[in-house]
GURO-689659 format. One record per residue (C-alpha): x, y, z. Coordinates in steps of 0.2 Angstrom, whole numbers, padded with zeros to 4 digits, always signed. Example, Ala and Ser with C-alpha at 12.3 -4.5 7.8 and 13.67 -1.06 7.14 Angstrom:
+0062-0022+0039+0068-0005+0036
// end
This chain:
+0000+0000+0000+0007+0017-0005+0011+0029+0010-0004+0042+0014-0003+0059+0006+0008+0071+0017-0008+0081+0021-0016+0066+0029+0000+0063+0039+0001+0081+0045-0018+0081+0050-0014+0065+0060+0001+0073+0068-0009+0088+0073-0022+0077+0082-0008+0068+0090+0001+0084+0096-0016+0091+0102-0018+0075+0113-0001+0075+0119-0002+0094+0123-0018+0092+0133-0009+0078+0143+0005+0090+0148+0019+0087+0135+0028+0103+0131+0036+0095+0116+0019+0091+0109+0012+0109+0111+0028+0115+0102+0025+0103+0088+0007+0109+0086+0013+0127+0086+0025+0123+0072+0011+0115+0061+0000+0131+0064+0015+0141+0059+0017+0132+0043-0001+0128+0039+0003+0109+0039-0012+0098+0043-0021+0114+0050-0026+0131+0044-0011+0142+0044-0013+0154+0060+0002+0163+0067-0008+0169+0082-0013+0151+0086+0005+0145+0084+0011+0158+0096-0002+0152+0109+0003+0134+0107+0022+0140+0109+0017+0149+0125+0009+0133+0132+0024+0123+0127+0036+0136+0135+0025+0136+0151+0027+0117+0152+0046+0119+0151+0049+0116+0132+0065+0125+0127+0059+0124+0109+0042+0132+0113+0051+0147+0122+0063+0150+0108+0049+0149+0095+0038+0161+0105+0053+0172+0107+0056+0172+0088+0038+0177+0086+0040+0191+0098+0056+0197+0090+0048+0198+0073+0030+0202+0078+0023+0186+0070+0006+0182+0078+0010+0193+0093+0015+0211+0096+0033+0214+0092+0042+0216+0109+0061+0214+0109+0062+0214+0128+0050+0200+0129+0059+0191+0116+0075+0192+0126+0066+0185+0141+0060+0170+0131+0077+0167+0123+0085+0167+0140+0072+0155+0147+0075+0143+0132+0094+0145+0134+0092+0141+0153+0082+0125+0148+0096+0119+0137+0090+0126+0121+0105+0130+0110+0094+0141+0098+0088+0151+0113+0107+0154+0118+0111+0159+0100+0096+0171+0098+0099+0179+0115+0117+0181+0110+0112+0191+0095+0101+0202+0105+0115+0205+0117+0127+0208+0103+0117+0223+0096+0108+0229+0112+0091+0225+0105+0078+0223+0119+0092+0222+0132+0108+0231+0136+0122+0228+0124+0135+0216+0132+0147+0209+0119+0157+0198+0131+0140+0190+0136+0135+0187+0118+0152+0178+0115+0148+0167+0130+0131+0163+0124+0137+0159+0106+0150+0148+0114+0137+0139+0124+0126+0137+0109+0140+0130+0099+0145+0118+0112+0127+0111+0111+0127+0109+0092+0120+0125+0086+0128+0129+0069+0122+0147+0070+0130+0149+0087+0147+0142+0080+0146+0153+0065+0142+0169+0075+0157+0165+0086+0168+0162+0072+0163+0178+0063+0167+0188+0079+0184+0180+0080+0187+0183+0061+0183+0202+0063+0189+0204+0081+0172+0210+0088+0172+0208+0107+0186+0195+0106+0204+0195+0100+0205+0194+0081+0210+0177+0076+0207+0168+0059+0215+0153+0067+0201+0152+0080+0187+0157+0067+0192+0142+0056+0187+0128+0067+0171+0136+0071+0166+0139+0053+0171+0121+0050+0160+0115+0063+0145+0126+0057+0148+0121+0039+0148+0102+0044+0132+0105+0053+0124+0111+0037+0125+0130+0038+0129+0136+0021+0136+0154+0025+0149+0146+0036+0155+0136+0022+0157+0152+0011+0166+0161+0025+0177+0147+0028+0181+0147+0010+0185+0165+0011+0198+0162+0024+0207+0149+0013+0206+0161-0003+0213+0176+0006+0227+0166+0015+0230+0180+0027+0234+0170+0042+0227+0154+0036+0238+0145+0023+0232+0150+0006+0223+0136-0003+0212+0141-0018+0207+0123-0022+0200+0121-0004+0191+0138-0006+0183+0133-0022+0176+0117-0015+0169+0126+0000+0161+0139-0011+0154+0125-0021+0147+0116-0006+0139+0132+0000+0132+0135-0017+0124+0117-0018+0115+0122-0002+0108+0137-0010+0119+0151-0003+0121+0164-0017+0137+0172-0011+0145+0154-0012+0139+0153-0030+0145+0170-0034+0162+0166-0027+0163+0150-0037+0159+0160-0053+0173+0172-0048+0185+0158-0046+0181+0151-0063+0182+0169-0071+0199+0172-0064+0206+0154-0065+0209+0152-0046+0209+0135-0040+0201+0129-0056+0205+0131-0074+0199+0148-0081+0182+0145-0089+0171+0160-0092+0156+0150-0097+0156+0140-0081+0158+0157-0072+0142+0163-0080+0132+0148-0074+0137+0152-0056+0134+0170-0058+0117+0167-0065+0113+0155-0050+0118+0168-0038+0109+0182-0047+0093+0171-0046+0096+0170-0027+0095+0188-0026+0113+0193-0025+0115+0210-0034+0133+0209-0036+0131+0192-0045+0119+0200-0057+0131+0214-0061+0145+0200-0064+0133+0191-0075+0129+0206-0085+0148+0209-0087+0151+0191-0093+0136+0192-0105+0143+0209-0112+0160+0201-0114+0151+0187-0124+0156+0174-0111+0138+0168-0108+0123+0169-0120
// end
């Protein structure tokens, strides 16, 4: 027998989550909120999603607290309130939620809803990274690369980008490739840079695609090939990267791409 259509599975999941939530499962309440957020198995309803996240958070679900915090930060289904978002992210972080630590770290890093505290943001990103948050690892790596609230160190940024990239965060792959391409304090390796840019591109990250195109255009780490460069510029342009559109126009004007 073929599997049931996804809509049937989602509707069944919604019913199961509702039953579990009524029985006091915070994880089930958060799962139901996610279905309302995405309109899967139920009618899309951001306000209802936020209410289920609230119930989940009240039951001690780190995911529910974090997701409600995101809603408060963005004004989705609830009134936008950065201070409330910070409270919810802090609760999620205290409950062991890596995403909550990452999101609170961001608010602390920019002073949004809370007093700016760069060193605390660094500690929060580190805690998130230790718990397996790709975004937390990336954000900490980025601060090390630029020297924001920490000593500037590409050698410390590199393993953080590497971990985030391995966890599937495309922008981390792009930034890691940039370290190898520039070779400032990391050993220059154009071949590795191209592979990392291509990996990011395959995950849909437009800057990675543009960078692969640039490497083909210049013949860095790959044989010079303006036609292939145009393919990657077009992909990046389709992803909304303005500089890639300009690169594509330039390549087309030079007759490198149709």
